[in-house]
C-alpha positions in Angstrom: 98.8 105.7 81.4 99.2 106.0 85.2 97.9 103.8 88.0 94.2 104.6 88.9 94.5 104.8 92.7 90.7 105.4 93.2 89.8 102.2 91.3 92.4 100.1 93.0 91.4 101.1 96.5 87.7 100.2 96.0 88.0 96.7 97.5 89.6 98.3 100.6 87.4 101.3 101.0 85.7 100.1 104.2 85.1 102.7 106.9 88.3 103.7 108.8 88.3 102.8 111.5 85.5 100.2 111.1 83.4 101.8 113.8 83.4 105.1 111.8 81.0 104.7 109.0 81.3 108.3 107.8 85.0 108.2 106.6 86.0 105.8 103.9 89.6 104.9 103.0 90.9 107.0 100.1 94.3 107.5 98.5 94.2 111.1 99.7 93.5 110.0 103.2 96.3 107.5 103.1 98.7 110.1 102.0 97.6 112.5 104.7 98.0 109.6 107.2 101.6 109.0 106.1 102.4 112.7 106.3 100.9 112.8 109.9 103.3 110.0 110.8 106.3 112.0 109.8 106.9 110.6 106.3 108.2 113.3 103.9 105.8 114.1 101.0 108.2 112.8 98.3 108.7 109.5 100.1 104.9 109.2 100.7 104.3 109.6 97.0 107.0 107.0 96.1 105.5 104.6 98.7 102.0 105.0 97.3 103.3 104.5 93.7 105.1 101.3 94.8 102.1 99.9 96.7 99.5 100.8 94.1 101.7 99.3 91.4 101.7 96.1 93.4 97.9 96.2 93.6 97.7 96.8 89.8 99.9 93.8 89.3 97.5 91.6 91.3 98.5 91.8 94.9 95.6 91.3 97.2 95.3 92.0 100.9 92.9 89.9 103.0 91.1 90.5 106.3 92.8 88.6 109.2 93.3 88.8 112.9 90.1 90.7 113.3 91.3 93.5 111.0 89.8 94.4 107.6 91.8 94.0 104.4 92.3 97.8 104.2 94.1 97.8 107.5 96.7 95.4 106.0 97.0 97.6 102.9 97.7 100.6 105.2 100.2 98.7 107.2 102.0 97.6 104.1 102.0 101.2 102.8 103.5 102.5 106.1 106.2 99.8 106.1 107.0 100.6 102.4 107.3 104.3 103.3 109.5 103.7 106.3 111.8 101.4 104.2 112.1 104.0 101.5 112.8 106.6 104.2 115.6 104.4 105.7 117.1 103.9 102.2 117.0 107.6 101.4 118.8 108.5 104.6 116.1 111.0 105.6 116.1 111.4 109.4 112.5 111.1 110.7 113.2 113.0 113.9 114.0 116.2 112.1 111.2 118.3 110.4 113.6 119.2 107.6 117.0 118.4 106.3 118.1 121.9 105.7 121.2 123.0 107.6 119.4 125.9 109.5 116.9 123.4 110.9 119.6 120.9 111.9 121.6 123.7 113.6 118.6 124.9 115.5 117.7 121.4 116.6 121.3 120.8 117.8 121.4 124.1 119.7 118.1 123.3 121.5 119.3 119.8 122.4 122.5 121.2 123.9 120.5 123.9 125.8 118.1 121.2 127.2 121.0 119.0 128.2 122.7 121.9 130.0 119.7 122.8 132.0 118.9 119.2 132.8 122.5 118.9 134.1 122.2 122.1 136.0 119.0 120.9 137.7 120.7 117.6 138.7 123.7 119.6 140.0 121.5 121.9 142.1 119.6 118.9 143.5 122.9 117.2 144.5 124.2 120.4 146.1 121.0 120.9 148.0 121.0 117.4 149.3 124.6 117.8 150.4 123.8 121.0 152.2 120.8 119.4 154.0 123.0 116.5 155.0 125.7 118.7 156.4 123.1 120.8 158.3 121.7 117.6 159.8 125.2 116.5 160.9 125.7 119.8 162.6 122.5 119.5 164.6 
C-alpha cells in the first residue's frame, strides 16, 4: 500500500497563497510548483515520496513567522528536492542532460562571450579614436 498524498495534505490545504481562496494546496499543485522551479520530474517524484513518507510517519509542520503550516511543508519539499538534485549531480541550469543539449548550450555561451568581447573591443577602439581626434584639435 502506498502513501495517500491527498489524505496527508488535508491539514495543509489552506489557500495558496493565503489571499487566494480559490486555489487550495494539492499534491499535483506541489509537483507542478517544483517542476516550474527547474526540478526534474524524477527528482520531484522522489522528493514528494520522501516528504510524504515523513508526514505519514508523524511529522507535523506548524504555522510560524506569519506563514501558514502549508508554506513550511512546501519549503521543506523544495529543500528536499534541491538536496536530491545536488546528490544526483543533475545540473539545474541545463534543461536536459543529453549531450546534444549540453553542446548547444556551450556553443551559445561561447557565441555570447565572443560578441560581448567584440562589443567591449569596439567601445575601447571608438574611445581611443575620439581621444586621438580631440588631441589633434
